[in-house]
VEXDREN-2710 file (C-alpha; in Angstrom, 1 decimal):
% VEXDREN-2710
k/r/px/py/pz
1/MET/-4.2/-15.4/10.8
2/GLU/-5.5/-18.9/11.9
3/ASN/-6.1/-21.3/9.2
4/CYS/-9.8/-21.9/10.4
5/GLU/-10.1/-17.8/9.9
6/ILE/-8.8/-18.2/6.4
7/ARG/-11.0/-21.2/5.5
8/ARG/-14.0/-18.9/7.0
9/LEU/-13.2/-15.9/4.9
10/LYS/-12.6/-18.1/1.7
11/MET/-16.1/-19.6/2.4
12/LEU/-17.6/-16.2/2.5
13/LEU/-15.9/-14.8/-0.5
14/PHE/-17.0/-17.7/-2.7
15/ASN/-20.4/-18.4/-1.3
16/ASN/-22.8/-18.9/-4.0
17/SER/-25.7/-17.0/-2.3
18/ARG/-26.7/-13.7/-4.1
19/ILE/-27.6/-12.5/-0.5
20/ILE/-24.0/-11.7/0.1
21/SER/-23.4/-8.7/-2.2
22/HIS/-20.5/-6.9/-0.3
23/VAL/-18.0/-8.1/1.9
24/HIS/-15.7/-5.6/3.7
25/ILE/-12.4/-6.7/5.4
26/PHE/-11.0/-4.4/8.0
27/GLY/-7.8/-4.3/10.2
28/GLU/-4.6/-2.4/10.6
29/ASP/-1.9/-2.4/8.1
30/GLY/0.3/-4.9/9.9
31/SER/-2.5/-7.7/9.5
32/GLY/-1.8/-7.9/5.8
33/ARG/-5.6/-7.8/5.1
34/SER/-5.4/-6.9/1.4
35/GLU/-2.5/-9.4/0.7
36/ILE/-4.6/-12.4/2.2
37/VAL/-7.6/-11.2/0.0
38/ARG/-5.3/-11.2/-3.0
39/GLN/-3.9/-14.6/-2.3
40/LEU/-7.2/-16.2/-1.9
41/LEU/-8.5/-14.6/-5.0
42/ARG/-5.7/-15.9/-7.0
43/LYS/-7.1/-19.4/-6.8
44/PRO/-10.9/-19.0/-7.3
45/GLU/-13.4/-21.6/-6.8
46/ASN/-16.4/-22.8/-8.3
47/ASP/-16.2/-20.9/-11.7
48/TRP/-15.8/-17.6/-9.9
49/VAL/-14.3/-14.7/-11.9
50/CYS/-12.1/-12.3/-10.0
51/VAL/-10.8/-8.8/-10.8
52/LEU/-8.8/-6.2/-8.6
53/GLY/-9.3/-2.6/-8.4
54/ASP/-8.3/0.4/-6.3
55/PHE/-10.5/3.1/-4.9
56/LEU/-7.3/5.3/-4.1
57/TYR/-5.5/4.9/-7.4
58/ALA/-8.9/5.8/-9.4
59/ASP/-8.8/9.2/-7.2
60/GLY/-12.5/9.7/-7.0
61/SER/-13.2/8.8/-10.4
62/LEU/-15.9/6.0/-11.3
63/LYS/-14.8/6.4/-14.9
64/LEU/-11.2/5.6/-14.2
65/LEU/-12.1/2.8/-11.7
66/PHE/-14.5/1.1/-14.3
67/ASP/-11.7/1.5/-17.1
68/SER/-9.2/-0.2/-14.9
69/LEU/-11.5/-3.0/-14.0
70/ALA/-12.5/-3.5/-17.5
71/SER/-8.8/-3.4/-18.8
72/SER/-8.0/-6.3/-16.1
73/LEU/-11.2/-8.3/-17.7
74/GLY/-9.9/-7.8/-21.2
75/PHE/-12.6/-5.3/-22.6
76/LYS/-13.3/-1.6/-22.8
77/THR/-16.1/0.2/-21.4
78/ARG/-17.2/3.9/-21.3
79/GLY/-18.8/6.3/-18.8
80/ASP/-19.3/6.2/-15.2
81/ARG/-22.7/4.6/-14.9
82/ALA/-22.7/1.4/-12.9
83/GLU/-25.5/0.0/-14.9
84/ASN/-23.5/0.2/-18.2
85/PHE/-20.7/-1.4/-16.5
86/CYS/-22.6/-4.4/-15.2
87/ASP/-24.2/-4.7/-18.8
88/ASN/-20.5/-5.0/-20.2
89/LEU/-19.7/-7.4/-17.8
90/TYR/-22.3/-9.7/-18.8
91/LYS/-21.5/-9.2/-22.6
92/TYR/-17.7/-9.4/-22.5
93/VAL/-16.3/-11.0/-19.6
94/GLN/-15.1/-14.8/-20.5
95/TRP/-17.2/-16.7/-18.3
96/PRO/-16.1/-20.2/-17.2
97/ASP/-19.6/-21.4/-17.1
98/GLU/-22.1/-19.1/-19.2
99/THR/-24.9/-20.4/-17.4
100/ASN/-23.8/-19.6/-13.9
101/ARG/-21.9/-16.2/-14.3
102/LYS/-20.4/-15.1/-10.8
103/ILE/-17.7/-12.5/-10.4
104/VAL/-15.8/-11.1/-7.2
105/ILE/-14.8/-7.4/-7.6
106/PHE/-12.0/-6.5/-5.0
107/LEU/-11.6/-2.9/-4.4
108/ASP/-8.6/-1.9/-2.2
109/ASN/-8.2/1.1/-0.1
110/ALA/-11.8/1.7/0.5
111/GLN/-11.1/4.6/2.9
112/ALA/-10.7/6.7/-0.1
113/ILE/-14.5/6.5/-1.0
114/THR/-14.6/9.7/0.8
115/ASP/-13.3/11.2/-2.5
116/TYR/-16.2/9.8/-4.6
117/PRO/-19.6/11.6/-5.0
118/PRO/-22.0/9.6/-2.6
119/VAL/-25.0/9.0/-5.2
120/PRO/-23.1/7.3/-7.8
121/LEU/-21.2/5.2/-5.1
122/GLN/-24.4/3.8/-3.6
123/CYS/-25.2/3.1/-7.3
124/LEU/-22.0/1.1/-7.7
125/PHE/-22.6/-0.8/-4.7
126/ASP/-26.3/-1.4/-5.4
127/SER/-25.7/-2.7/-9.1
128/TYR/-25.5/-6.4/-7.9
129/LYS/-29.4/-6.1/-8.4
130/ALA/-29.1/-4.8/-12.2
131/ILE/-28.9/-8.2/-13.8
132/GLN/-30.3/-11.2/-12.3
133/GLU/-28.1/-13.7/-14.5
134/ILE/-24.9/-12.5/-12.9
135/THR/-24.0/-13.0/-9.2
136/ILE/-21.8/-9.7/-8.2
137/ARG/-20.0/-9.8/-5.0
138/PHE/-18.0/-6.5/-4.0
139/VAL/-15.2/-7.0/-1.6
140/THR/-13.6/-4.0/0.0
141/SER/-10.6/-3.5/2.3
142/ALA/-9.7/-0.6/4.7
143/PRO/-8.2/-0.2/8.2
144/SER/-11.6/0.5/9.9
145/CYS/-15.3/-0.4/9.4
146/LEU/-16.9/1.1/6.2
147/ASN/-19.4/3.3/7.9
148/GLN/-16.4/5.2/9.3
149/TYR/-15.8/6.4/5.9
150/HIS/-19.1/7.0/4.3
151/ILE/-22.3/7.5/6.5
152/ASN/-24.5/7.3/3.5
153/LEU/-23.4/3.6/2.8
154/SER/-24.7/2.4/6.0
155/HIS/-28.0/1.1/4.7
156/LEU/-26.2/-1.3/2.3
157/PRO/-26.2/-4.9/3.3
158/VAL/-22.7/-5.3/4.3
159/VAL/-20.9/-8.4/5.9
160/GLU/-17.7/-7.2/7.8
161/PHE/-14.6/-9.5/8.5
162/HIS/-12.2/-8.3/10.9
163/ILE/-8.4/-9.3/10.5
164/PRO/-6.6/-8.6/13.5
165/ALA/-2.6/-8.1/13.5
166/PRO/-0.9/-11.1/14.8
167/SER/0.2/-11.1/18.4
168/VAL/4.1/-11.5/19.7
169/GLU/3.3/-15.3/20.5
170/THR/1.5/-15.8/17.2
171/THR/4.3/-14.0/15.3
172/LYS/6.9/-16.3/16.9
173/VAL/5.0/-19.4/16.1
174/LEU/4.8/-18.4/12.4
175/ILE/8.4/-17.7/11.9
176/SER/9.4/-20.7/13.7
177/ARG/7.1/-22.8/11.4
178/ALA/8.5/-20.9/8.0
179/ASN/12.3/-21.3/9.5
180/PRO/12.7/-23.9/12.1
181/LYS/16.6/-23.5/12.1
182/ILE/16.2/-20.3/14.3
183/ASN/17.2/-20.7/17.7
184/ALA/14.2/-20.4/20.1
185/GLN/15.9/-17.9/22.6
186/PHE/17.3/-15.8/19.6
187/LEU/13.8/-15.7/18.0
188/HIS/12.2/-14.5/21.4
189/VAL/14.7/-11.7/21.8
190/ALA/14.4/-10.8/18.0
191/CYS/10.3/-10.7/18.2
192/GLN/10.4/-8.7/21.5
193/SER/12.9/-5.9/20.2
194/LEU/11.4/-5.5/16.8
195/PHE/7.7/-6.0/17.3
196/MET/7.2/-2.2/18.1
197/ALA/8.6/-1.5/15.0
198/CYS/7.1/-3.8/12.8
199/LYS/4.2/-6.3/13.0
200/SER/4.0/-7.9/9.6
201/PRO/5.2/-11.6/10.0
202/ASN/6.6/-11.5/6.5
203/ILE/8.9/-8.7/7.1
204/LEU/10.0/-9.9/10.4
205/LEU/10.6/-13.4/8.8
206/SER/12.9/-11.8/6.4
207/ILE/14.8/-9.6/9.1
208/ILE/15.1/-12.4/11.7
209/SER/16.2/-15.1/9.1
210/ASP/19.0/-12.7/7.8
211/ALA/20.1/-11.8/11.3
212/TRP/20.2/-15.6/12.4
213/LEU/22.5/-16.5/9.4
214/MET/24.8/-13.6/10.6
215/TYR/24.7/-14.6/14.4
216/ASP/25.1/-18.4/13.3
217/GLU/28.5/-17.6/11.5
218/ARG/29.9/-15.3/13.9
219/ARG/29.3/-17.0/17.1
220/THR/32.2/-18.9/19.1
221/GLY/30.2/-21.4/21.2
222/ASP/26.7/-22.9/22.0
223/LYS/26.0/-20.4/25.0
224/PHE/23.5/-17.6/23.7
225/ASP/25.1/-14.3/23.2
226/SER/22.6/-11.4/23.5
227/THR/25.0/-8.7/22.6
228/LEU/26.0/-10.5/19.4
229/ALA/22.2/-11.3/18.7
230/LYS/21.2/-7.6/18.9
231/GLU/24.0/-6.3/16.8
232/CYS/22.9/-8.9/14.1
233/LEU/19.3/-7.7/14.4
234/ASN/20.4/-4.1/14.1
235/ARG/22.4/-4.6/11.2
236/SER/19.6/-6.7/9.3
237/SER/16.6/-4.5/10.4
238/GLY/18.6/-1.2/9.4
239/GLU/17.9/-1.5/5.7
240/LYS/14.5/-3.3/5.8
241/LEU/13.1/-0.9/8.3
242/GLY/14.5/2.1/6.8
243/ASN/17.3/3.0/9.4
244/VAL/21.1/3.6/8.5
245/VAL/23.0/1.6/10.8
246/GLY/26.3/2.5/12.3
247/GLU/27.6/6.1/13.3
248/ASN/30.5/5.9/11.1
249/LEU/28.6/5.1/7.8
250/ALA/26.2/7.8/8.9
251/LYS/29.0/10.5/9.2
252/GLU/30.7/9.3/5.9
253/ASN/27.7/9.5/4.0
254/GLU/25.6/12.5/5.8
255/ASN/25.7/14.7/2.6
256/SER/25.0/11.7/0.2
257/PHE/21.7/10.6/-0.4
258/ASP/23.2/7.5/-2.1
259/ALA/23.8/6.1/1.5
260/MET/20.1/6.1/1.9
261/PRO/18.0/2.9/1.4
262/LEU/16.2/2.6/-2.0
263/ALA/12.9/2.6/-0.2
264/MET/13.6/5.6/1.8
265/ARG/14.4/7.3/-1.2
266/TYR/11.7/6.4/-3.4
267/LEU/9.2/7.0/-0.5
268/LEU/10.7/10.5/-0.1
269/ILE/10.3/11.4/-3.8
270/ALA/6.8/10.1/-3.7
271/ALA/6.0/12.2/-0.5
272/TYR/7.5/15.3/-2.1
273/CYS/5.4/14.9/-5.4
274/ALA/2.3/14.2/-3.2
275/SER/2.9/17.4/-0.9
276/ASN/3.8/19.7/-3.6
277/ASN/1.2/18.6/-6.4
278/PRO/-2.7/18.8/-6.3
279/HIS/-4.2/15.5/-5.9
280/GLN/-6.1/15.8/-9.0
281/SER/-2.8/16.0/-11.0
282/ASP/-2.0/12.2/-9.9
283/CYS/-3.9/10.7/-12.6
284/ARG/-2.1/12.9/-15.3
285/PHE/1.4/12.1/-14.0
286/PHE/1.0/8.6/-12.5
287/VAL/-1.9/6.9/-14.2
288/LYS/-2.3/7.9/-17.9
289/ASN/1.2/9.0/-19.4
290/HIS/3.8/8.6/-16.4
291/GLY/5.0/12.2/-16.5
292/ARG/4.8/15.1/-19.1
293/GLU/7.1/17.3/-21.2
294/LYS/10.3/17.8/-19.6
295/ARG/11.1/21.4/-18.4
296/SER/14.8/22.8/-17.7
297/GLU/15.9/22.5/-14.1
298/LYS/16.7/26.3/-14.0
299/LYS/13.0/27.0/-14.9
300/GLU/11.9/24.7/-12.3
301/LEU/13.9/26.2/-9.6
302/ARG/12.7/29.7/-10.7
303/LEU/9.2/28.4/-10.5
304/GLU/10.1/27.2/-7.0
305/GLU/11.1/30.5/-5.8
306/ASN/8.1/32.2/-7.2
307/ARG/5.8/29.5/-5.2
308/LEU/7.7/30.2/-2.1
309/ALA/7.4/34.0/-2.8
310/LYS/3.8/33.5/-2.8
311/ASP/3.8/31.6/0.5
312/LEU/2.5/28.3/-1.0
313/GLY/4.2/25.7/0.8
314/PRO/4.0/21.8/0.7
315/LYS/0.7/20.5/1.7
316/ALA/0.2/17.3/4.0
317/ALA/-0.9/14.5/1.8
318/ASP/-2.6/10.9/2.8
319/LEU/-0.2/8.2/3.5
320/GLN/-2.1/6.0/1.1
321/ARG/-1.9/8.4/-1.6
322/ILE/1.9/8.6/-1.0
323/ILE/2.4/4.7/-1.0
324/CYS/0.3/4.8/-4.6
325/ILE/2.7/7.2/-5.8
326/TYR/5.6/5.0/-4.5
327/GLU/4.6/2.0/-6.0
328/THR/3.9/3.7/-9.5
329/LEU/7.5/5.1/-9.4
330/LEU/8.9/1.7/-8.8
331/LYS/6.9/0.3/-11.7
332/ILE/8.3/3.3/-13.8
333/ASN/11.8/2.2/-13.0
334/GLU/10.8/-1.4/-13.2
335/SER/12.2/-1.7/-9.7
336/THR/11.2/-4.3/-7.2
337/ILE/11.9/-3.6/-3.2
338/THR/10.5/-6.1/-0.7
339/GLY/10.9/-6.7/2.9
340/PHE/10.2/-3.1/4.0
341/ASP/7.5/-1.8/6.5
342/LEU/6.7/1.5/4.5
343/LYS/5.4/2.9/7.9
344/SER/8.5/2.3/9.7
345/VAL/10.4/4.2/6.9
346/ILE/7.8/7.0/7.5
347/ALA/8.6/7.0/11.2
348/SER/12.5/7.0/10.2
349/LEU/12.0/9.9/7.7
350/ASP/10.0/11.8/10.7
351/SER/12.9/11.3/13.0
352/MET/15.3/12.6/10.4
353/GLY/13.2/15.9/10.0
354/LEU/12.7/15.1/6.3
355/VAL/9.0/14.9/6.6
356/SER/6.3/15.9/9.5
357/VAL/3.5/13.2/10.4
358/THR/0.3/15.3/11.0
359/ASN/-3.4/14.0/11.7
360/ARG/-1.8/12.0/14.5
361/SER/-5.2/11.6/16.4
362/ASN/-6.5/9.6/13.3
363/LEU/-4.1/6.8/13.1
364/ASP/-6.0/4.9/10.2
365/ILE/-5.4/8.1/7.8
366/PRO/-2.3/9.8/9.0
367/LYS/-1.1/12.9/6.6
368/ILE/2.7/13.3/5.6
369/LYS/4.1/16.6/4.7
370/CYS/7.7/16.5/2.8
371/LEU/10.0/19.1/4.1
372/ILE/12.8/18.7/1.8
373/SER/13.8/21.5/-0.8
374/LEU/13.4/21.1/-4.5
375/GLU/17.1/20.9/-4.9
376/SER/17.2/18.0/-2.5
377/ALA/14.5/16.3/-4.3
378/LEU/16.2/16.5/-7.4
379/LYS/19.5/15.1/-6.0
380/ILE/17.6/12.0/-4.7
381/SER/15.7/11.7/-8.0
382/ARG/19.0/11.6/-10.1
383/SER/20.2/8.8/-7.9
384/LEU/17.4/6.9/-8.6
385/ASN/17.5/7.7/-12.3
386/LEU/14.2/9.6/-12.4
387/GLU/13.3/12.8/-14.2
388/LEU/11.3/14.4/-11.2
389/ARG/10.4/17.3/-13.3
390/ASN/8.0/15.1/-15.2
391/TYR/6.2/14.6/-12.2
392/LEU/5.9/18.0/-10.7
393/GLU/3.4/20.9/-11.3
394/HIS/4.4/24.2/-9.6
395/ALA/2.1/27.2/-9.3
396/THR/3.6/30.3/-11.3
END
């Protein structure tokens, strides 16, 4: 994203006019739209208070959404009425300037508003009118325009801002600025070969920087070696894009889930939970108590047999729901994994026959169905030191 566009977005987010009550940011996931907004909100201007929430994580519950926002702001709230929440904002937020109270409420994954009742949702976005002494600005983020997800919100005064995914040439410029040591010819080959699999500049920077170090150590002369360059790129991108590199390595570990990259294993477990649990159970398992009372493995296997006998197979789940579960599992294990393009990992799992991708006609909201058995899921979870039984709900 160009610096002039970032400045324009920043001016829009922190504009003092009450007329701008709702800014919607949209663009494909490779554009980094939500991360750009988060970075801007980390350094608020002109005494603005900023708070972050997630429509998808709240799973259709305005009460849970308000609870998470209030918790981030350091107070408690009750109920699911937007008017009460705004009243609590006025009373309990630590305002930098009591005479000029201004707040930006960033709500990510706005495509999940389809799970919320329409009337309370309209009340939420109209709540900026509730108290004249506060300037409330909602900022939402989704792959597409807001009216693509909720036609009843088309009357609201929304300012939309599109963040496009960077082109190959723009990506090359960004990477060369971040790491000027990378040879221009090497960078050109790298971007051309990797851009179809990943369009995130940060991930590409990580992959290409590592590959360049390998190439620089192994080259024997000044002449560019395209074969060596591609070999180094394959090795560097293998882990970060979720591909196991090398036929020998694959053959030696074809029955060992430990050979899978960590991101792939976590994502596969997240997909298994999403495919085999009703979405209503996500709050219970992944938001409130992080699991439940343990059950024996034999009992789980028996319940799995009963479930299959009743022809209740796994269901396709929204990709964003799977990603939320994935991020929660990482938090539970206090793990951090960076440099991965999760969509590329999903594509790898799909090609391996471990998941299937449905709803391909709607590229903004793909659905993923996990195809592995309970026994396989248990093996993978053990390799991650996770008690999978704590996060499953099987119909008996």
